[in-house]
N, C-alpha and C positions, 0 to 999 in steps of 0.2 A: 472535706471535713479541716485536713492537716494543715491544707494552705488556707484556710479561711480565720484558722486559730493562729497559724504564722504571721497571717497579715495583722489581725486585731492584737496580737502581743508586740508587732514591729511599732505600731502605733502608738500602742501607748507605750511605750517603750522613749521610742521620739517626742511624743509632747510630754512625757514625766520629765524628762532632760531639758528640751525645750522651759517647763516651766521653772526646773532649780536655776535656771540660768540668768532669768527676768528676776529673781530673785525676791518676786512676790507670791509668785506660788501661780498664778496666772499667765496661762501664755498667750501673744496675741494670735488674733486672726490669721495673719499671713504666715507668722510661723507655723501653723498650723499646716496649712495651705500647701505652704513652701513643702514640709516636709513629705506631705505627699505628693505633690509634683514628684520628689526627690524617688521616692517609692519606683513607682511609673515609670520615672525616666531612666531608670536601671533597669527595668525590664525588659523596654525597649530597649536598649542599647545593648544588653547582652544576644536579646532575641537575632538582633541586627550581626554581634558575631556568631553566635553561635549558628544559622542557617546558615550552610552554604550557598554561597556567591550564583551559583548556576539557579537553583531555585527564586530569585530574584524574580523572576518573569513569571514565576509558576501563578495561576490565577485559579481557583476553582470552578469556575462557571466564564464564558466570555464575559459577562456583563457587567463585572465586576473590576476593581482594581488589583493589580497585581499585588505581591507579595513585598517586592520594591516600592511599588506606589502608595501600598498605604503608610511605609516609613518616609516615604517624601510628604502626604500628605500629613501626617503628623506633624512633622518639621512647619508645614506652609500653615496650617491649626495653629499653632505655635505663636509663630509670627504674627500672625492675623489678630487672634485671639488678645493676645499681653498687649499687643500694638493698641490693640481697642478698650483695650482696661486701664491705656498710658493716656487715654483723651485724646490719641490718634486715628486720622480719618482714615478706614477702611481699608486697604489696597488687598483687590483677591489677587492673589499670585499660586498659579500652581505650578511653578517653575521645579519645586525639592521633588513635586512628584511625579514629574517627568524623567528626571533620573534612573540610571540604571545599575551604578558600579557602588560595590562596600562602600568602597574609597569617598565617593560625593555623599551619600548617605547618611554615613557617618558624619561625615563634618557638616553635613546639611544640619542634620538633630544636633548636635552640641554647639550650633551657630544657634539653633533657635530657644535652647535652653541659655543659653547667655543672656538671650536678647531677654527672653522671661525675669532672668535673675535681677536683673539689671529695673526690672517692674516691680519684681518682689521687695528689693534694698529700696524703693521709692517708696513703699505702700507702709502706713504706719497706722494703729489704730484711728487717729487722726484723720486719715482722709479716707477708710475703707472704704465710706459711705457717699463717697464722691459720685454724683450721677455721671455714665457715659450714654454713649448712644451704644444699643447693641441690635443693628441690624432693625432699625426703626422705634427698637422702645429702649425704656429708658432703663438701667441696669444698674447696680453699684460695681463700683471698679473690684471691691471684693468679689462680687458675683461675678464678673465676666472669669478673674481668675480661677472661682469653682469648676466654674462652665467646662473651661480651657483644663483642668484637671480631670473632668468627664470625659471631656472629647479623645483627652490621652488613655483612658481607661477602654474605652469604646472601642477604641481601634487595635489596643494591646488583643482585645478580643478578640478581633477577627484576627491578628496573629497568631492567637493559639490555638484556631481550628484551623487556617492554617500548615501552620505544622503538624498536627496534630493529623491532618488529612495524607501529608509526608512522612510520618509515622516519627516524625521528633519530636521528644519530651521537653516542653515547653520552659523556661526557667522559672517560672513560679510554678513546677512542679516537679523541680527536681528535688530529690531527696539528699 
């Protein structure tokens, strides 16, 4: 409950700050999504730093990604989905998911965040409804960015489970 309250307060404070910066009292949709992306990105990077590197190969069961594989998958997903949001043809590349060291994975995550930041910077209220193809169906630019945020949160949830199985307190639960 404390975590949920903290997240709600954090998002509300970010939204209020962004609204104050626009001068209109209304925060742009891309700015709201970007603030939400920053929240989960920070947790993912703190996870990458907190988990001992020797646990990057840990898999709760043989048929799932390793902890490092999940970190790499987040980076690969960011590159794919933000590219789609930007109107690019999807290129399915799982190169980051195959990386195994903290240095490689953190660099991949940061590079993927930077790629998404360029898309956020180019996304305005005027072009948020631009249609893009998302795996064979029409979606808006903003919708794909929102889906990417959901994807990062989904896999941060996987990371939380992995950490709990190894008796590591996740960054989102630290006091």
